[in-house]
A tleap script that builds the chain and sets N, CA, C and O, in Angstrom:
source leaprc.protein.ff14SB
mol = sequence {
  NMET SER GLN THR ALA GLY GLY SER TRP GLN
  CYS TRP THR CYS GLY ASN THR GLN LEU ARG
  ALA ARG THR PRO ALA ALA ALA GLU VAL GLU
  CYS PRO HIE CYS ARG LEU PRO ALA VAL PRO
  GLY THR PRO GLY TRP TYR ARG CYS SER SER
  CYS ARG TRP GLU ILE ASP GLU ALA SER GLN
  GLN VAL TYR ALA ASP LEU VAL ALA ARG LEU
  ASP ALA ASP PRO ASP GLY PHE PHE ALA ASP
  VAL GLN ALA ARG THR ALA ARG LEU ARG ALA
  LEU GLU PRO ALA TRP CTHR
}
set mol.1.N position { 14.391 -36.684 -0.698 }
set mol.1.CA position { 15.730 -37.179 -1.000 }
set mol.1.C position { 15.428 -37.888 -2.404 }
set mol.1.O position { 14.364 -38.434 -2.694 }
set mol.2.N position { 16.454 -37.791 -3.148 }
set mol.2.CA position { 16.494 -38.377 -4.552 }
set mol.2.C position { 17.881 -38.829 -4.796 }
set mol.2.O position { 18.850 -38.286 -4.266 }
set mol.3.N position { 17.966 -39.910 -5.670 }
set mol.3.CA position { 19.303 -40.457 -6.007 }
set mol.3.C position { 19.864 -39.622 -7.123 }
set mol.3.O position { 19.115 -39.343 -8.060 }
set mol.4.N position { 21.120 -39.189 -7.117 }
set mol.4.CA position { 21.800 -38.431 -8.200 }
set mol.4.C position { 22.384 -39.427 -9.101 }
set mol.4.O position { 22.533 -40.597 -8.750 }
set mol.5.N position { 22.713 -38.994 -10.239 }
set mol.5.CA position { 23.230 -39.836 -11.317 }
set mol.5.C position { 24.491 -40.506 -10.758 }
set mol.5.O position { 24.659 -41.644 -11.196 }
set mol.6.N position { 25.323 -40.113 -9.981 }
set mol.6.CA position { 26.477 -40.701 -9.358 }
set mol.6.C position { 26.117 -41.891 -8.413 }
set mol.6.O position { 26.956 -42.752 -8.149 }
set mol.7.N position { 24.829 -41.917 -7.902 }
set mol.7.CA position { 24.399 -42.909 -7.004 }
set mol.7.C position { 24.161 -42.554 -5.582 }
set mol.7.O position { 23.564 -43.301 -4.807 }
set mol.8.N position { 24.722 -41.204 -5.209 }
set mol.8.CA position { 24.528 -40.866 -3.826 }
set mol.8.C position { 23.169 -40.131 -3.639 }
set mol.8.O position { 22.529 -39.744 -4.616 }
set mol.9.N position { 22.796 -39.972 -2.516 }
set mol.9.CA position { 21.312 -39.343 -2.169 }
set mol.9.C position { 21.545 -37.983 -1.914 }
set mol.9.O position { 22.547 -37.629 -1.291 }
set mol.10.N position { 20.606 -37.087 -2.391 }
set mol.10.CA position { 20.518 -35.466 -2.384 }
set mol.10.C position { 19.228 -35.182 -1.824 }
set mol.10.O position { 18.212 -35.781 -2.176 }
set mol.11.N position { 19.257 -34.190 -0.875 }
set mol.11.CA position { 18.077 -33.555 -0.455 }
set mol.11.C position { 17.385 -32.508 -1.482 }
set mol.11.O position { 18.041 -31.580 -1.954 }
set mol.12.N position { 16.137 -32.696 -1.771 }
set mol.12.CA position { 15.450 -31.695 -2.767 }
set mol.12.C position { 15.580 -30.365 -2.043 }
set mol.12.O position { 15.911 -29.447 -2.793 }
set mol.13.N position { 15.418 -30.072 -0.905 }
set mol.13.CA position { 15.149 -28.874 -0.304 }
set mol.13.C position { 16.690 -28.009 -0.273 }
set mol.13.O position { 16.756 -26.879 -0.758 }
set mol.14.N position { 17.670 -28.557 0.234 }
set mol.14.CA position { 18.804 -27.861 0.381 }
set mol.14.C position { 19.860 -28.242 -0.619 }
set mol.14.O position { 20.794 -27.452 -0.758 }
set mol.15.N position { 19.840 -29.319 -1.318 }
set mol.15.CA position { 20.719 -29.709 -2.352 }
set mol.15.C position { 21.911 -30.508 -1.752 }
set mol.15.O position { 22.723 -31.002 -2.534 }
set mol.16.N position { 22.060 -30.659 -0.446 }
set mol.16.CA position { 23.193 -31.507 0.047 }
set mol.16.C position { 23.169 -32.878 -0.190 }
set mol.16.O position { 22.044 -33.378 -0.190 }
set mol.17.N position { 24.128 -33.628 -0.396 }
set mol.17.CA position { 24.236 -35.071 -0.543 }
set mol.17.C position { 24.505 -35.714 0.777 }
set mol.17.O position { 24.713 -35.045 1.789 }
set mol.18.N position { 24.501 -36.938 0.760 }
set mol.18.CA position { 24.604 -37.709 1.951 }
set mol.18.C position { 25.934 -37.494 2.654 }
set mol.18.O position { 26.078 -37.721 3.855 }
set mol.19.N position { 26.956 -37.020 1.813 }
set mol.19.CA position { 28.147 -36.719 2.508 }
set mol.19.C position { 28.415 -35.228 2.763 }
set mol.19.O position { 29.539 -34.744 2.890 }
set mol.20.N position { 27.348 -34.611 2.819 }
set mol.20.CA position { 27.120 -33.133 3.165 }
set mol.20.C position { 27.797 -32.329 2.035 }
set mol.20.O position { 28.032 -31.143 2.263 }
set mol.21.N position { 28.135 -32.854 0.836 }
set mol.21.CA position { 28.744 -32.006 -0.257 }
set mol.21.C position { 27.672 -31.391 -1.025 }
set mol.21.O position { 26.850 -32.141 -1.550 }
set mol.22.N position { 27.563 -30.103 -1.168 }
set mol.22.CA position { 26.661 -29.398 -1.879 }
set mol.22.C position { 26.624 -29.710 -3.394 }
set mol.22.O position { 27.592 -29.304 -4.037 }
set mol.23.N position { 25.750 -30.304 -3.989 }
set mol.23.CA position { 25.674 -30.563 -5.453 }
set mol.23.C position { 25.439 -29.329 -6.178 }
set mol.23.O position { 24.291 -28.887 -6.135 }
set mol.24.N position { 26.397 -28.633 -6.897 }
set mol.24.CA position { 25.954 -27.339 -7.515 }
set mol.24.C position { 24.958 -27.488 -8.694 }
set mol.24.O position { 25.121 -28.255 -9.642 }
set mol.25.N position { 23.958 -26.696 -8.520 }
set mol.25.CA position { 22.963 -26.531 -9.698 }
set mol.25.C position { 23.655 -25.581 -10.720 }
set mol.25.O position { 24.435 -24.707 -10.340 }
set mol.26.N position { 23.346 -25.779 -12.019 }
set mol.26.CA position { 23.788 -24.996 -13.094 }
set mol.26.C position { 23.385 -23.559 -12.703 }
set mol.26.O position { 22.332 -23.310 -12.116 }
set mol.27.N position { 24.250 -22.674 -13.050 }
set mol.27.CA position { 23.922 -21.282 -12.691 }
set mol.27.C position { 22.764 -20.719 -13.293 }
set mol.27.O position { 22.150 -19.841 -12.686 }
set mol.28.N position { 22.371 -21.130 -14.463 }
set mol.28.CA position { 21.272 -20.525 -15.205 }
set mol.28.C position { 19.980 -21.064 -15.039 }
set mol.28.O position { 18.997 -20.658 -15.659 }
set mol.29.N position { 19.968 -22.218 -13.986 }
set mol.29.CA position { 18.672 -22.757 -13.654 }
set mol.29.C position { 18.313 -22.234 -12.481 }
set mol.29.O position { 18.976 -22.349 -11.450 }
set mol.30.N position { 17.147 -21.581 -12.595 }
set mol.30.CA position { 16.562 -20.682 -11.398 }
set mol.30.C position { 15.110 -20.643 -11.645 }
set mol.30.O position { 14.625 -20.364 -12.741 }
set mol.31.N position { 14.419 -20.938 -10.565 }
set mol.31.CA position { 12.977 -20.918 -10.604 }
set mol.31.C position { 12.253 -19.753 -10.958 }
set mol.31.O position { 12.430 -18.786 -10.217 }
set mol.32.N position { 11.462 -19.612 -11.935 }
set mol.32.CA position { 10.846 -18.270 -12.413 }
set mol.32.C position { 9.955 -17.679 -11.455 }
set mol.32.O position { 9.680 -16.482 -11.545 }
set mol.33.N position { 9.428 -18.475 -10.454 }
set mol.33.CA position { 8.502 -18.149 -9.438 }
set mol.33.C position { 9.169 -17.523 -8.217 }
set mol.33.O position { 8.800 -16.430 -7.788 }
set mol.34.N position { 10.129 -18.208 -7.679 }
set mol.34.CA position { 10.810 -17.980 -6.388 }
set mol.34.C position { 12.123 -17.199 -6.646 }
set mol.34.O position { 12.523 -16.436 -5.767 }
set mol.35.N position { 12.768 -17.333 -7.716 }
set mol.35.CA position { 14.008 -16.773 -8.087 }
set mol.35.C position { 15.122 -17.469 -7.258 }
set mol.35.O position { 16.198 -16.906 -7.057 }
set mol.36.N position { 14.831 -18.725 -6.775 }
set mol.36.CA position { 15.725 -19.355 -5.970 }
set mol.36.C position { 16.414 -20.375 -7.032 }
set mol.36.O position { 15.821 -20.704 -8.060 }
set mol.37.N position { 17.746 -20.862 -6.695 }
set mol.37.CA position { 18.254 -21.863 -7.419 }
set mol.37.C position { 17.522 -23.341 -7.471 }
set mol.37.O position { 16.914 -23.838 -6.523 }
set mol.38.N position { 17.678 -23.862 -8.596 }
set mol.38.CA position { 16.989 -25.339 -8.715 }
set mol.38.C position { 18.088 -26.264 -8.458 }
set mol.38.O position { 19.258 -26.029 -8.759 }
set mol.39.N position { 17.687 -27.272 -7.919 }
set mol.39.CA position { 18.840 -28.472 -7.642 }
set mol.39.C position { 18.616 -29.565 -8.703 }
set mol.39.O position { 17.486 -29.811 -9.126 }
set mol.40.N position { 19.677 -30.191 -9.109 }
set mol.40.CA position { 19.459 -31.348 -9.982 }
set mol.40.C position { 18.799 -32.579 -9.222 }
set mol.40.O position { 19.148 -32.955 -8.103 }
set mol.41.N position { 17.872 -33.108 -9.935 }
set mol.41.CA position { 17.438 -34.320 -9.193 }
set mol.41.C position { 17.426 -35.424 -10.187 }
set mol.41.O position { 18.497 -35.747 -10.700 }
set mol.42.N position { 16.239 -36.086 -10.539 }
set mol.42.CA position { 16.287 -37.141 -11.453 }
set mol.42.C position { 17.085 -36.720 -12.707 }
set mol.42.O position { 16.920 -35.613 -13.221 }
set mol.43.N position { 17.908 -37.587 -13.157 }
set mol.43.CA position { 18.865 -37.355 -14.348 }
set mol.43.C position { 18.198 -36.625 -15.320 }
set mol.43.O position { 17.184 -37.115 -15.816 }
set mol.44.N position { 18.643 -35.403 -15.719 }
set mol.44.CA position { 17.935 -34.700 -16.719 }
set mol.44.C position { 16.935 -33.590 -16.216 }
set mol.44.O position { 16.447 -32.802 -17.026 }
set mol.45.N position { 16.635 -33.534 -14.870 }
set mol.45.CA position { 15.660 -32.638 -14.492 }
set mol.45.C position { 16.179 -31.829 -13.341 }
set mol.45.O position { 17.000 -32.296 -12.551 }
set mol.46.N position { 15.688 -30.585 -13.247 }
set mol.46.CA position { 15.945 -29.843 -12.208 }
set mol.46.C position { 14.679 -29.390 -11.433 }
set mol.46.O position { 13.654 -29.197 -12.087 }
set mol.47.N position { 14.671 -29.198 -10.026 }
set mol.47.CA position { 13.619 -28.930 -9.296 }
set mol.47.C position { 13.995 -27.857 -8.268 }
set mol.47.O position { 15.068 -27.895 -7.665 }
set mol.48.N position { 13.038 -26.858 -8.081 }
set mol.48.CA position { 13.151 -25.698 -7.191 }
set mol.48.C position { 13.421 -26.062 -5.741 }
set mol.48.O position { 12.753 -26.928 -5.177 }
set mol.49.N position { 14.372 -25.420 -5.156 }
set mol.49.CA position { 14.548 -25.874 -3.671 }
set mol.49.C position { 13.462 -25.386 -2.852 }
set mol.49.O position { 13.268 -25.871 -1.737 }
set mol.50.N position { 12.717 -24.437 -3.336 }
set mol.50.CA position { 11.590 -23.934 -2.380 }
set mol.50.C position { 10.175 -24.531 -2.705 }
set mol.50.O position { 9.613 -25.293 -1.918 }
set mol.51.N position { 9.635 -24.154 -3.884 }
set mol.51.CA position { 8.393 -24.641 -4.307 }
set mol.51.C position { 8.666 -25.957 -5.105 }
set mol.51.O position { 9.778 -26.485 -5.090 }
set mol.52.N position { 7.546 -26.493 -5.841 }
set mol.52.CA position { 7.837 -27.681 -6.478 }
set mol.52.C position { 7.798 -27.606 -7.983 }
set mol.52.O position { 7.374 -28.496 -8.721 }
set mol.53.N position { 8.295 -26.428 -8.357 }
set mol.53.CA position { 8.407 -26.168 -9.882 }
set mol.53.C position { 9.605 -27.000 -10.274 }
set mol.53.O position { 10.646 -27.006 -9.616 }
set mol.54.N position { 9.406 -27.724 -11.414 }
set mol.54.CA position { 10.636 -28.457 -12.194 }
set mol.54.C position { 10.497 -28.351 -13.533 }
set mol.54.O position { 9.434 -28.036 -14.068 }
set mol.55.N position { 11.739 -28.652 -14.249 }
set mol.55.CA position { 11.999 -28.486 -15.546 }
set mol.55.C position { 13.059 -29.436 -16.137 }
set mol.55.O position { 14.073 -29.724 -15.503 }
set mol.56.N position { 12.804 -29.903 -17.341 }
set mol.56.CA position { 13.873 -30.926 -17.858 }
set mol.56.C position { 14.907 -30.099 -18.518 }
set mol.56.O position { 14.636 -28.928 -18.781 }
set mol.57.N position { 16.089 -30.601 -18.818 }
set mol.57.CA position { 17.137 -30.014 -19.445 }
set mol.57.C position { 16.865 -29.404 -20.791 }
set mol.57.O position { 17.231 -28.245 -20.988 }
set mol.58.N position { 16.255 -30.082 -21.734 }
set mol.58.CA position { 15.818 -29.519 -23.011 }
set mol.58.C position { 14.911 -28.365 -22.846 }
set mol.58.O position { 15.154 -27.339 -23.481 }
set mol.59.N position { 13.888 -28.428 -22.057 }
set mol.59.CA position { 12.901 -27.372 -21.871 }
set mol.59.C position { 13.794 -25.984 -21.207 }
set mol.59.O position { 13.608 -24.814 -21.540 }
set mol.60.N position { 14.634 -26.400 -20.351 }
set mol.60.CA position { 15.469 -25.363 -19.750 }
set mol.60.C position { 16.370 -24.548 -20.823 }
set mol.60.O position { 16.582 -23.339 -20.722 }
set mol.61.N position { 16.804 -25.259 -21.724 }
set mol.61.CA position { 17.686 -24.710 -22.829 }
set mol.61.C position { 16.787 -23.877 -23.711 }
set mol.61.O position { 17.216 -22.794 -24.108 }
set mol.62.N position { 15.537 -24.295 -24.067 }
set mol.62.CA position { 14.681 -23.557 -24.816 }
set mol.62.C position { 14.344 -22.193 -24.154 }
set mol.62.O position { 14.401 -21.150 -24.805 }
set mol.63.N position { 13.972 -22.227 -22.775 }
set mol.63.CA position { 13.646 -21.280 -21.938 }
set mol.63.C position { 14.883 -20.139 -21.828 }
set mol.63.O position { 14.725 -18.919 -21.881 }
set mol.64.N position { 16.021 -20.783 -21.678 }
set mol.64.CA position { 17.115 -19.904 -21.645 }
set mol.64.C position { 17.544 -19.140 -22.737 }
set mol.64.O position { 18.010 -18.005 -22.641 }
set mol.65.N position { 17.369 -19.828 -23.875 }
set mol.65.CA position { 17.645 -19.301 -25.348 }
set mol.65.C position { 16.570 -18.134 -25.497 }
set mol.65.O position { 16.952 -17.084 -26.013 }
set mol.66.N position { 15.207 -18.259 -25.062 }
set mol.66.CA position { 14.174 -17.271 -25.216 }
set mol.66.C position { 14.518 -16.080 -24.410 }
set mol.66.O position { 14.493 -14.959 -24.918 }
set mol.67.N position { 14.848 -16.282 -23.141 }
set mol.67.CA position { 15.213 -15.329 -22.295 }
set mol.67.C position { 16.445 -14.295 -22.809 }
set mol.67.O position { 16.393 -13.067 -22.752 }
set mol.68.N position { 17.513 -15.065 -23.301 }
set mol.68.CA position { 18.539 -14.412 -23.833 }
set mol.68.C position { 18.220 -13.498 -25.139 }
set mol.68.O position { 18.763 -12.427 -25.412 }
set mol.69.N position { 17.477 -13.994 -25.687 }
set mol.69.CA position { 16.923 -13.254 -27.053 }
set mol.69.C position { 16.184 -12.086 -26.599 }
set mol.69.O position { 16.297 -10.990 -27.150 }
set mol.70.N position { 15.431 -12.307 -25.602 }
set mol.70.CA position { 14.470 -11.232 -25.015 }
set mol.70.C position { 15.390 -9.957 -24.365 }
set mol.70.O position { 15.192 -8.761 -24.576 }
set mol.71.N position { 16.376 -10.510 -23.578 }
set mol.71.CA position { 17.378 -9.655 -22.933 }
set mol.71.C position { 18.208 -8.782 -23.940 }
set mol.71.O position { 18.393 -7.583 -23.734 }
set mol.72.N position { 18.660 -9.390 -24.956 }
set mol.72.CA position { 19.451 -8.847 -26.012 }
set mol.72.C position { 18.706 -7.846 -27.008 }
set mol.72.O position { 19.263 -6.800 -27.341 }
set mol.73.N position { 17.538 -8.161 -27.439 }
set mol.73.CA position { 16.865 -7.222 -28.279 }
set mol.73.C position { 15.256 -7.421 -28.083 }
set mol.73.O position { 14.594 -8.152 -28.820 }
set mol.74.N position { 14.707 -6.668 -26.982 }
set mol.74.CA position { 13.366 -6.966 -26.822 }
set mol.74.C position { 12.391 -6.662 -27.972 }
set mol.74.O position { 11.408 -7.352 -28.241 }
set mol.75.N position { 12.792 -5.506 -28.646 }
set mol.75.CA position { 11.852 -5.170 -29.834 }
set mol.75.C position { 11.815 -6.120 -30.991 }
set mol.75.O position { 10.789 -6.359 -31.628 }
set mol.76.N position { 13.025 -6.666 -31.237 }
set mol.76.CA position { 13.204 -7.675 -32.322 }
set mol.76.C position { 12.523 -8.932 -31.935 }
set mol.76.O position { 11.895 -9.593 -32.763 }
set mol.77.N position { 12.648 -9.314 -30.540 }
set mol.77.CA position { 12.030 -10.695 -30.027 }
set mol.77.C position { 10.623 -10.472 -30.206 }
set mol.77.O position { 10.003 -11.351 -30.804 }
set mol.78.N position { 9.946 -9.364 -29.760 }
set mol.78.CA position { 8.432 -9.316 -29.940 }
set mol.78.C position { 8.070 -9.191 -31.332 }
set mol.78.O position { 7.077 -9.803 -31.725 }
set mol.79.N position { 8.763 -8.459 -32.153 }
set mol.79.CA position { 8.552 -8.542 -33.633 }
set mol.79.C position { 8.359 -9.906 -34.128 }
set mol.79.O position { 7.373 -10.232 -34.789 }
set mol.80.N position { 9.483 -10.847 -33.744 }
set mol.80.CA position { 9.454 -12.211 -34.288 }
set mol.80.C position { 8.383 -12.876 -33.742 }
set mol.80.O position { 7.858 -13.747 -34.436 }
set mol.81.N position { 7.863 -12.605 -32.426 }
set mol.81.CA position { 6.759 -13.321 -31.923 }
set mol.81.C position { 5.465 -13.061 -32.543 }
set mol.81.O position { 4.614 -13.931 -32.734 }
set mol.82.N position { 5.326 -11.567 -32.916 }
set mol.82.CA position { 4.187 -11.233 -33.639 }
set mol.82.C position { 4.183 -11.735 -35.186 }
set mol.82.O position { 3.103 -11.918 -35.748 }
set mol.83.N position { 5.190 -11.913 -35.736 }
set mol.83.CA position { 5.315 -12.468 -37.160 }
set mol.83.C position { 4.968 -13.920 -37.002 }
set mol.83.O position { 4.164 -14.427 -37.785 }
set mol.84.N position { 5.470 -14.559 -36.129 }
set mol.84.CA position { 5.142 -16.092 -35.945 }
set mol.84.C position { 3.650 -16.355 -35.682 }
set mol.84.O position { 3.019 -17.272 -36.206 }
set mol.85.N position { 3.139 -15.438 -34.798 }
set mol.85.CA position { 1.720 -15.567 -34.458 }
set mol.85.C position { 0.868 -15.245 -35.725 }
set mol.85.O position { -0.116 -15.931 -36.002 }
set mol.86.N position { 1.257 -14.213 -36.468 }
set mol.86.CA position { 0.419 -14.030 -37.699 }
set mol.86.C position { 0.486 -15.074 -38.689 }
set mol.86.O position { -0.525 -15.345 -39.336 }
set mol.87.N position { 1.706 -15.767 -38.900 }
set mol.87.CA position { 1.771 -16.777 -39.800 }
set mol.87.C position { 0.873 -18.165 -39.352 }
set mol.87.O position { 0.332 -18.911 -40.169 }
set mol.88.N position { 0.840 -18.329 -37.964 }
set mol.88.CA position { 0.092 -19.420 -37.521 }
set mol.88.C position { -1.472 -19.170 -37.546 }
set mol.88.O position { -2.299 -20.063 -37.731 }
set mol.89.N position { -1.755 -17.878 -37.342 }
set mol.89.CA position { -3.330 -17.635 -37.516 }
set mol.89.C position { -3.565 -17.708 -38.944 }
set mol.89.O position { -4.685 -18.123 -39.238 }
set mol.90.N position { -2.829 -17.423 -39.869 }
set mol.90.CA position { -3.068 -17.550 -41.278 }
set mol.90.C position { -3.563 -18.925 -41.687 }
set mol.90.O position { -4.383 -19.141 -42.579 }
set mol.91.N position { -2.889 -19.941 -40.828 }
set mol.91.CA position { -3.114 -21.282 -41.118 }
set mol.91.C position { -4.518 -21.744 -40.642 }
set mol.91.O position { -4.993 -22.772 -41.126 }
set mol.92.N position { -5.170 -21.061 -39.757 }
set mol.92.CA position { -6.326 -21.333 -39.153 }
set mol.92.C position { -7.429 -21.315 -40.187 }
set mol.92.O position { -7.317 -20.492 -41.096 }
set mol.93.N position { -8.534 -22.159 -40.166 }
set mol.93.CA position { -9.581 -22.108 -40.970 }
set mol.93.C position { -10.462 -20.855 -40.785 }
set mol.93.O position { -10.668 -20.454 -39.640 }
set mol.94.N position { -10.981 -20.231 -41.820 }
set mol.94.CA position { -11.936 -19.199 -41.663 }
set mol.94.C position { -13.322 -19.675 -41.286 }
set mol.94.O position { -13.939 -20.520 -41.935 }
set mol.95.N position { -13.732 -19.129 -40.289 }
set mol.95.CA position { -15.118 -19.610 -39.686 }
set mol.95.C position { -16.206 -18.563 -40.257 }
set mol.95.O position { -16.116 -17.400 -39.864 }
set mol.96.N position { -17.049 -18.850 -41.003 }
set mol.96.CA position { -17.952 -17.812 -41.437 }
set mol.96.C position { -19.402 -18.270 -41.124 }
set mol.96.O position { -20.355 -17.543 -41.407 }
savepdb mol mol.pdb
quit
């Protein structure tokens, strides 16, 4: 059990509050391992209802943006990743 932002208690496993009202998790917050919905826990954090995977809201937004870009244009996404990797590797010192 954890306390929600509103002050009521919520079960980590099922997402039910002390009044048996299910607190809806954001639709886009889903565990990448179990594919089950994550439940809101500590303010700003989500935790998987099955395993112990958790993510904060800022990291979830970055993850959602990357997945959306990948779904929209996979070739463009991987071209951007390859270009970024090349730029970062160019900054590494040359070991001779």
